[in-house]
N, C-alpha and C positions, 0 to 999 in steps of 0.2 A: 473739477476732473470729466464732469461730461461733455463740456466742449473740449476739451484735449482730447480726450476719445474721439468725439466725432472729427475734430479736425486731422486727428492721425488718419480714420477712416478715409477722409476725401484725398489724403495727400497719399494714401496705397492707392485709392482710384486714377488722380491723375496721373502718378505714377503708369500704372499698367495701361491708361488711355495714352500716353505720353509715347510709349513702347510701340503698342499698334500702332499707331500713328506715323510712325519712324520708319518701323517696317514695312506696314502697307503702302506708305507715297514714295520710299526708295524703291520697294523690291516690285509692284504692280506697274511702278514707270517701265522697267525694263521690257514689258511686254509690248507697254504702246507702242504705235509707230511715227518717232520721231524724225522730225524734217530730216532734209539732208541741205545742208547747207555749203553754198560753193562758194569760197574766199581766194580773191585775186590779192597777191601780194606783190608790192615793190622792192621790199629788200632783198640785198641781195639778189639781183636779178628779176624779173617775170616770174612768179610763180602763181599757180592753180592748185587749189585744193578741194577735194568735194568730200565729205565725210558727216559725223553725228558729234554736233559740240557737246561733249563731255561736261567741262567744267572751263569756270572762269578765274583769273585772278586779277583783285581788286589792288589798287597801287593808292591807296586813302582817296585825297580831294581831285588826282587826277582824274579818276575813274577806271574803267575797267582796260586794263594793259597786255593781256596774253590769254589766248585762246586755245582750250587743250580739246584738239578735232580728231575723232579715231576716224579714219577713213580706211578702213580697211584693208581687204588685198594685203596679207601682211607677205604672202609668198613671193608680191614682186617688189616692196620695199622692205627698207631695215628694218620699221618697227610700224606697226600699224597706228601707231600714236604720233604725236608732230605738236608740239607748242607754235604758236602764229602770234605775233605782235599785233595787237588792235592798229595802233598807230601807224602799221606799214601796210594798211588794207586797201588799199581802191576801189573794191567792189566787194560787196557780201549780198547774198541773193539765193532763193531757194527755188532753182529749176523744178519745171511741172515735170519734164521727162527724166529726172534722176532716180533711178531704178537701184532699188537695194537687194543684193543677190544674194543668198543664204545657202552656204553648198553642204553637203552632204563630207563632213570629214574634214575640212578647215572652214577658214573666217570668212566674214562676208565681206562680196565686193561693193564697191560704190561707185558705180560709173552710167555711161548712154549706151542703150542699144544700138547696135547698126545693122547684123543681121541673125539669120540662122543658116549655117552648111548645113547640105542636106537635107531639106525641108522647103519644097514646092510651095512657094508663096509668090504673088506676084507683084508683091510692094513691100521697100526694105522696111524692120522697123521701126530705124529712123525718121520717115516718113508719116508715121501711126501714131494715134494720138497714145499718151499713157496708159491709158485702161488696155488696147487694144494690145497693147505689146505683152502687158503683162497675161493677157489673155491668151495669146499666142505662144507664150513660151510656156504656162500652166500646163498647159490643151496639148502642148509636144511633150509635156516631161508626164503626163496622166496615160496619154491614150496609145502614142508611138509603144513599141516592142521596145526589152531591154536592148536587143543590137542595135536598133537603130538610134534610140538613142545614146548609143554608145558613141556611135559615129558623128550623129547630128552633133555642131559646135555653135554655142552663142556665142558671137563676136559682139563685147563689149569696149568701149574707149572711154579708159580713165581720165580724172580731171588731166592729169598731167599729156594727154596727148598719147599713151601707149594705149596698144589696141590687144585685149586677151583674146582667147577665147578658153569657152567653158563647154567641157562635155555637157549635153542634158542630162544624162544619167547622174552627174553632181549635182546637179541643180535642186534643193529641197523645197524652195518657196521664191517667189518672185513679187514685189510689188512696189509700187511708185505712192512713198508717203506724202511726197508735196501734192500729188492730185487727186487722194482721196479728201471724200467727205466723209460726217462724222458716222454716217451708219455703216461705212467702210471699215472708218477705223474701228470703232465696237464692235464688227466682226473678225478682224486679224487679233482684236486685242482677246477678245474669247477663243479664238483656233490657236493664238500662241500659247494663252493658260492649259487648253487642254493638251496640247503638245509636249509640256513643262512636263504635267500629271501624268503624262500615258507612256511615254519615249523612255528610251536607254539612254544612259550618258556620250559622247563622244567627244573626243580630243581632250581627253586629260579632263574629264567632267565639265568642261566649261563651255559647252554645246550640247543640243538634246536634253532630255527630260531627264526625270529623278525616282521613275517609277520604281527601280531596281533598290533605290534605297527605301523607299516607304515600303516597298515589302518587307526589304530584310527588316527593317524598324517594329514593323506589325509582328512579323513573325517571333523575332525577338520578346519583344513585349509577353505574346502571348505563352511562347512556350516557359517564362520568367513564373507567370505568372501563377502556372500551372503545377512551376514545383516549390514557390514560394507557401502558397496559400495552404495546403496541407501542413506544411512544414512549420510554418509561423500558426500557426490555430492551434495545433498540437501540442506546441510547446506552450504556448500562453494557457491551454487549457492545464496544463502538469502544473505550471507555475502557480496558478489561481485557485485550482482546484482538489491538488492531490499533493502538491508539495508542500511537507512541515515548515512553520512559519520557524525560521531559526537564523544564525550566520549566514550557515553556506546558503539560503535559498536570497537572502537577500544580495550577497555577493555575486552571485549569478546574475540579476537583476541590473546591480548595478555594471557588473560586465558588458551585459545586454544593450546597456544606455550610453558606453563607452564603443560602443562596435557602430552604432550610428554616426561617432564623429571621425571615423577612422578615413584619411583621406583615400579616395578612389582610383589612385593610383595604385593603393597599397594591396587592395583587391585584386587588382590588373594582374601584379608581380605574382601574389600568391595562386590567381588560378594559371597562370603561365607555369607555376614549378609543380604545382599539385596536379591541379585537371590534364592540363596539354600534357607535361612529360611524365611526371610520377601517372598518372590512372591513365591516360590515352596510352603511353609505349606497354604500359603493363598490358591493356587490353589488344595493342597491335600481337605481342608476344604469343597471347593465347588463342588469337581468334584470328590473326592475320598474320600469321608466321609467313607462309609461300608469299607475300607479298613486301616480305623486309628482304633491305633496309627502307625502301621505300614507306613514309608512315602512312597510315589509312586515317584512325584516328589521334596519333600522337601528335599530331599540329594541330594548327589552331582554328577554329569553326564553329559553327552555328549552336551545336550543345553546350561546351566549354565555354560560349559567350553567356547561354542561359542560365549557368549553374554561379557562373560567374557574379551576375547580375542577380541573382536568388541572392545569392551570398548577401550580397551590400544592402539588398533592400530588406532581408530578414529583420534586422531591428526594428525597423519601422510598424510591420506588421504585428510582430509581438508583443508590442509597447500597443500597439491600439487595441487590441486583440486583448488584451488582459483587461485594459481601463474598460473597455467594455463588460467584462465580465464582471468587473468590481463593482458596476452601477447596478448590474440584477441585483434586484430585492431579494432578499434571503426568505423573504415568504412566500416567494415562487419557489424555491427551492422545497420550502417544508412541506408547501401546501399539497405537491408533488409529490412525495414523499409518503404525507399523511393518505393520500387515495390510491397508496401499493405501489407506485411508480418504484424503480431498481434508482440507483444513483446514475447508471449508465444511460437508461431512458430520461431520466428527468434533465441529465445534461442533454443529450441529444433533441431531445422534444418542450424541452420550456428553455433552458438556457441560453442554448448557441440562438435558437432564432429570437429572443429577447436582444441580443448583444449582436446580432446581424448588420446595424446598421455600423457600429463600431468598425464590425471586421470588413464589412465594406469599405470604410473610409481607407483605414489601412490598407488594403489591398490599392485601390484606386490611387493613393497616395505613391504607392511603391511602383505603380506603373508610370506615375506621370516622373515620377525620376529616374526609374529606368530609359525614362523615352529623350532624358537630354544629354544622358551622362557617354562621355567620350572616351575618356581616359583610361578606365580599365578594356576596355574594348579593344585600342590598340594595338595589346598585348595578346588578346586571347581569340581573334576572329575576324575583327572588320579591314576590310580591303578598298583601293583606291576606289580598282575596277574590279569585280568579281565575273566573270565569264560566266557563269550559271546560277541561275536564281536559287534561291533556298526550298523553293517551290516548284515544284514543276508535274507534268504528267506521265513522267515517265518512274517507274518500279526504284525505291518506294516511295516517291512523290512528295515527303518530306525531306530533303537529306542534309539532316545533321551535321555531318563532316566536312558539308562547304564552309569557303569563308562568303560573306556576303558584304553588300552594302548599306550604310545606316547614315540617316541626315543629319545628326550632329558633326559624325566626319563629312559630311561633304562642304558642310559651314567650315569648318576648321579645313581643310585642305584646299576650297576655294579659295579663303578670305588668306592662306598666309603659303600658299605654292603655288599660287600663279603668279607668271613670269608677269603683267602689265594687269593689276587688280583694279585700274579704272574701267578697263572694257569689261568685266563680270562683277564690278561691283553691286549690280542689279539684282546679277545672280543670287550672290551672297545673302541678301535682305530679303530675296521674293522664298529661299531655300529655309531660311533661320525664320521667316513670316510662318512658313505651313507647317514648321517644328512650332513653333508658340502655338497656335491655330490648336493641333492633337493635343498639345500637352492640356490648354484650357479645356477642350470640350471633355479632356477626358475628368479634369477636375467638376465640371458641371454635371457630367454624367451621375460622379460620385454624392454631389449633394440632394441632386432631383430621387438616386433610388433610398440614398439616407433617411429623404424626409419621406419616400413612401412606406417606407419599411417601421420608422416609429411609429409613423398612422395606423399600419395595420397592427400591432403591436402593443398600443396605447391600452386599450380596454384591458389584457391582459394585464401588464401593469398596474392598471386602477384596482385591479380584484383581488 
């Protein structure tokens, strides 16, 4: 049994390590500058394609036979993705002067810079080195006035020979991945991660960052914790310290334990029917009658999502707190009462501090579960794109009536609602990795704080 237990622990650690490795490998490579490959094919006439290789299909012992190329410029092609037979390739290389140009509100463009119309320069971009081309483009996008950037056009030649013009105001960044050395790639990698964590999403969440989703997730979890903590602790105190032992108390405990196994989507349906329509609609009739029929609180939002998630995680807090209270030695209670303390003072100053590790464990486990739940939020408040943040500088600063974005929903939306999943696969893994890291940090914080509290109250338990 000892070896079996040790093997189970090792297996669990390997599964966790494998999950994190998969998410990190597939997610972080999304931000690494991938080489741009120029592929010349002779099948069905001479064709030239430039882009990032996303996938390769194997044909058994014959080797690779198809390459999935992301050629970008989806507003100029029927599809940004194209399958190319490897057997029909006449040339395959990575030109140093190939540029990757990321645009605001549109997909990337892969091509060769020719010139900038409206910008005084003595030499065409095509005659300069890749580093000089990138420096001129980035300098123009950062230093020129908004009106001048809108009137200045970057001419780019695609691999097919088509020349397109891009307004400088629409360019987010430009880089030459084939000409970058390792320090430049690391700088670009860190900058891309920074933009991912700090910017708002664009193009149906397949471009830009996830900052609104991070903020929405954190605000939701904090509100849920503020609601579920007093309710769960008070319920556990009553069941353990005041309720009479009998069939009714046992029935309540069974009901609480069963609530922990109810599917989360059921809580979402209850939250939509009770919190949003019944409670929110009643508050609109009482407080915002002048705004009807447009709902104010009778619509999905942050407040109802926090209440629904508090109801979802309430059994976890109750069970954990009650178990912690049951483990407090009766000698502590008796000693406090013998010294003249009332029952309430004993509970507040002796019992609860001794049970605080269990209380904290239950709360953090509830927070960790709420961080990854998506199904109930689909009904009570989460949105694909929320125009306003739940926290802002406008009064009342915390907008409980607003819909919000959530990291878990972002993973679902990117993974199942994207038109070309291959182009956003790395973004899906990166968002999932961020969500897992947040959950792991919460659990690590729970273990550390629980250890500190146990050490702090160990002398009292010894007495």
